[in-house]
C-alpha positions in Angstrom: -10.0 6.8 -26.5 -8.7 3.1 -27.2 -9.8 0.2 -27.0 -10.2 -1.1 -23.4 -8.6 -4.0 -22.8 -10.6 -5.4 -20.0 -12.1 -9.0 -20.2 -15.7 -9.5 -18.7 -15.4 -12.3 -16.1 -17.6 -15.4 -16.2 -19.7 -14.0 -19.0 -21.3 -17.5 -19.8 -22.2 -18.2 -16.3 -24.0 -14.5 -15.8 -25.8 -14.9 -18.8 -27.4 -18.6 -18.0 -28.5 -16.8 -14.8 -29.8 -13.8 -16.0 -31.8 -15.4 -18.6 -32.8 -18.5 -17.3 -31.5 -20.5 -20.1 -34.6 -19.7 -22.0 -36.2 -18.6 -25.3 -37.0 -15.3 -25.4 -40.0 -13.5 -27.5 -41.7 -10.9 -25.7 -39.5 -7.6 -24.9 -37.1 -9.1 -21.8 -35.4 -6.0 -20.0 -32.2 -6.2 -18.3 -30.6 -3.7 -16.0 -26.5 -3.7 -16.1 -26.2 -1.6 -13.1 -22.2 -1.7 -13.8 -21.9 -1.5 -17.4 -18.2 -1.0 -17.5 -17.3 -1.2 -21.2 -20.2 -3.1 -22.2 -19.1 -7.2 -22.3 -21.9 -8.7 -20.2 -24.7 -6.3 -21.4 -22.9 -7.2 -25.2 -23.4 -11.2 -24.2 -26.7 -10.7 -22.9 -28.5 -9.0 -26.2 -26.6 -11.4 -28.0 -28.0 -14.4 -26.0 -31.5 -13.4 -26.0 -31.9 -11.4 -29.7 -34.2 -8.6 -30.8 -36.9 -9.2 -27.6 -33.7 -7.9 -25.5 -33.0 -4.6 -23.9 -30.5 -3.2 -21.8 -30.4 -0.6 -19.3 -27.3 0.0 -18.4 -25.6 2.6 -15.2 -22.2 3.4 -14.8 -20.6 6.8 -12.7 -17.6 6.5 -14.7 -18.1 8.6 -18.1 -15.1 6.9 -19.9 -16.5 3.7 -19.2 -19.6 4.6 -20.6 -17.8 6.1 -23.6 -16.2 2.5 -24.4 -20.0 1.0 -23.9 -21.5 3.2 -26.1 -18.7 2.1 -28.9 -19.1 -0.8 -28.3 -23.1 -1.4 -28.2 -23.6 0.9 -30.9 -24.7 -1.7 -33.4 -27.7 -2.7 -31.5 -29.9 1.0 -31.9 -32.3 1.7 -29.2 -31.8 -1.9 -27.4 -29.3 -0.3 -25.2 -29.9 2.9 -23.2 -27.0 4.4 -21.3 -27.1 6.2 -18.0 -24.4 8.4 -16.2 -25.5 7.6 -12.4 -24.4 4.9 -9.6 -25.8 1.6 -8.9 -27.1 3.1 -5.4 -29.5 5.1 -8.0 -31.0 2.1 -9.6 -34.4 2.6 -8.6 -35.3 5.9 -9.7 -33.4 5.6 -13.1 -35.6 2.2 -14.2 -38.5 4.8 -13.3 -37.4 7.4 -15.3 -37.4 5.1 -18.3 -40.7 4.0 -18.0 -39.6 0.4 -18.1 -41.8 -0.4 -14.9 -40.6 -4.3 -13.9 -37.0 -5.7 -15.3 -36.7 -9.1 -16.2 -32.5 -9.1 -14.9 -30.3 -6.9 -12.7 -26.9 -7.7 -12.9 -23.4 -6.0 -11.2 -19.8 -6.5 -12.1 -18.6 -5.2 -9.0 -15.1 -3.5 -7.7 -13.0 -1.7 -10.1 -12.5 -2.8 -13.8 -9.0 -3.6 -15.5 -9.8 -0.4 -17.6 -9.5 2.4 -14.5 -6.3 0.4 -13.5 -4.9 0.2 -16.9 -5.4 4.4 -16.9 -2.3 5.0 -14.6 -3.5 9.2 -14.5 -7.0 8.2 -12.8 -5.0 7.1 -9.3 -5.9 3.4 -8.8 -2.8 1.4 -9.0 0.1 1.5 -7.2 2.2 0.3 -9.9 2.0 3.6 -12.0 2.7 7.1 -10.6 -0.2 9.4 -10.7 -2.1 11.6 -8.1 -3.8 10.5 -5.6 -7.5 10.3 -7.4 -9.1 6.9 -7.0 -12.7 8.7 -8.2 -15.0 6.2 -10.0 -17.0 9.7 -10.9 -14.7 12.6 -11.7 -16.9 14.8 -10.6 -17.2 13.1 -6.8 -16.3 15.5 -4.1 -13.7 13.4 -2.3 -10.4 11.9 -3.7 -8.3 10.1 -2.4 -5.8 12.7 -1.8 -8.4 13.9 0.7 -8.9 10.9 2.9 -4.7 10.5 2.7 -4.2 13.7 3.7 -7.4 14.8 6.1 -8.8 12.1 7.9 -7.0 11.9 11.5 -4.5 8.6 12.4 -7.5 6.8 13.8 -10.3 7.5 11.0 -7.2 6.2 8.1 -6.4 3.0 10.7 -10.4 2.2 10.8 -10.5 2.3 6.8 -7.4 0.7 5.9 -8.3 -2.5 8.6 -12.3 -2.5 7.8 -11.8 -2.3 3.8 -9.0 -3.2 3.3 -8.5 -6.9 5.7 -5.2 -4.6 6.9 -3.8 -6.0 9.9 -1.2 -3.4 9.7 -3.4 -0.5 9.6 -2.1 1.2 12.5 1.3 1.7 12.0 0.3 1.8 7.9 -2.0 5.0 9.3 0.9 6.3 11.8 3.4 6.6 8.7 0.9 8.0 6.3 -0.1 10.7 9.2 3.8 11.4 9.3 4.6 11.6 5.5 1.9 14.2 5.2 1.4 15.6 2.5 1.5 12.8 -0.2 0.3 13.7 -3.1 0.9 10.9 -5.5 -0.1 7.3 -5.7 4.0 6.5 -5.9 4.6 8.2 -2.8 1.6 6.7 -0.7 3.2 3.0 -1.9 6.3 3.8 -1.1 5.4 5.3 2.5 3.4 2.0 3.0 6.0 -0.5 1.8 8.4 1.2 4.5 6.4 1.2 7.2 5.4 -2.9 6.7 7.0 -5.8 8.0 9.4 -7.7 5.8 7.4 -10.7 6.2 4.0 -9.2 5.3 6.2 -8.4 1.5 6.4 -12.4 0.5 3.2 -12.7 -1.4 2.0 -9.2 -2.7 2.5 -6.3 -3.1 2.5 -4.4 0.2 0.2 -1.7 -1.0 -2.7 -3.8 -2.4 -4.8 -3.9 0.8 -4.3 -0.2 1.7 -5.0 0.7 -2.4 -8.2 -1.3 -2.2 -9.3 0.4 1.4 -8.9 3.8 -0.1 -10.5 3.2 -3.3 -14.2 1.8 -1.4 -13.8 4.7 1.0 -13.7 7.8 -1.7 -16.5 5.9 -3.9 -18.7 4.8 -0.7 -19.0 1.1 -2.6 -20.2 -0.8 0.4 -22.6 1.7 0.9 -23.9 2.1 -2.8 -24.5 -1.8 -2.6 -26.1 -2.1 0.3 -28.6 0.7 -0.6 -29.0 -1.0 -4.2 -29.4 -4.6 -3.2 -33.1 -4.1 -2.5 -34.0 -1.3 -5.4 -32.8 -4.8 -7.4 -35.6 -7.0 -5.5 -38.0 -4.1 -5.8 -37.5 -3.8 -9.8 -37.5 -7.3 -10.7 -40.6 -9.0 -12.2 -41.9 -12.4 -10.5 -39.0 -14.6 -12.1 -36.7 -12.0 -12.8 -33.0 -12.8 -11.7 -30.7 -11.1 -10.0 -27.1 -11.8 -10.5 -23.8 -10.2 -8.8 -20.0 -10.0 -9.5 -17.6 -10.1 -6.7 -13.9 -9.5 -6.1 -13.1 -9.3 -2.5 -14.8 -10.9 0.7 -16.8 -7.6 1.9 -18.4 -7.3 -1.3 -19.4 -10.8 -1.3 -20.3 -10.3 2.6 -23.1 -7.7 1.3 -24.5 -9.6 -1.4 -24.7 -13.4 0.6 -26.5 -11.4 3.2 -28.7 -9.8 1.5 -30.2 -12.5 -1.1 -30.1 -14.6 2.4 -32.2 -12.3 4.1 -34.8 -12.0 1.5 -34.5 -15.6 0.8 -36.3 -16.2 4.5 -39.5 -16.0 6.4 -42.4 -17.3 6.2 -42.7 -15.2 2.1 -39.6 -15.5 0.8 -38.9 -12.4 -1.6 -36.0 -14.8 -3.6 -34.9 -17.9 -4.1 -31.4 -17.9 -3.9 -29.7 -20.0 -7.5 -26.2 -20.5 -6.0 -25.9 -22.6 -2.6 -22.2 -21.8 -2.7 -20.8 -18.8 -5.4 -19.7 -19.9 -8.9 -15.8 -19.1 -9.1 -13.6 -18.9 -12.5 -12.8 -21.9 -14.6 -9.3 -23.2 -14.6 -9.2 -22.2 -18.3 -10.5 -18.7 -17.7 -8.2 -18.6 -15.2 -5.4 -18.8 -18.0 -6.6 -16.8 -20.1 -7.4 -14.2 -17.6 -5.7 -14.1 -14.2 -7.6 -11.1 -12.8 -10.5 -13.3 -13.1 -9.1 -15.1 -9.8 -11.2 -13.3 -6.8 -14.6 -13.8 -9.1 -17.8 -15.2 -7.0 -21.0 -15.1 -8.5 -24.5 -15.2 -6.5 -27.4 -15.3 -8.1 -31.2 -15.2 -7.3 -34.8 -15.9 -8.4 -37.5 -13.0 -7.1 -40.9 -14.8 -6.2 -44.1 -13.6 -6.3 -44.1 -12.7 -2.9 -44.7 -8.2 -2.5 -41.7 -6.2 -1.5 -41.7 -3.1 0.0 -42.0 -0.1 -1.6 -42.8 -2.3 -5.0 -45.1 -0.1 -7.4 -48.7 -0.5 -7.2 
């Protein structure tokens, strides 16, 4: 497998929030809930030194292969698990690491997934309509495009893509069925969109985002996972989440906010406003432009589901 062109985003900031910028001499354990190519995990391990351990989760076997190649030199300081982050608490418990010191998320689709045209994530490359992050998943983008009724399809495009032309796109898709490839779908969406909506971005971008989120259940998984992250953190442990569109960021912001309020807050929010890439990072990695980082620290208050 060729090396991935993927560049991790806000690496220094993720490391700083996750580690607390302090020295670590005792075992320090992080869960990378979206391991990807391993860029953030590698930076964490180098920052913490020999005390560091990382439990890396990813449901994409291609990503795990890349991460294993990249992180192999760290030996048993890294464990690789093929799993989605909605399984976070069970995975941590099964590895016997108890409470952990950090949980990090790098959400959404990665550059390597977009650049592997055959995976069907990109409207810029012709491929079967797939979009599964886990290739063994039951539902593909072709299933959504060809099997959902028009109203269901419009709801997906509107709620997950913020697509204001969702109804007309859904009607065009239904009329053009069956649709088998990304290029066919992109052409149908392009023809359905009014000319004024095509000025600033590819007309299919929002619809492809919506379909990917639906296929992979991304927001449902994130809503299920964030409370588990709080549960597995030790007091003083850090939760760091990178999101790339408003829906993800809204879920993260709400979860951190809810856990930080009340008479006995379980989290202390560390980012009053989301951290975004610097001008230098934007110039070097334009794909980082939408990134927002939010972080919080677990307090000593009990969390529902805490182990005894």
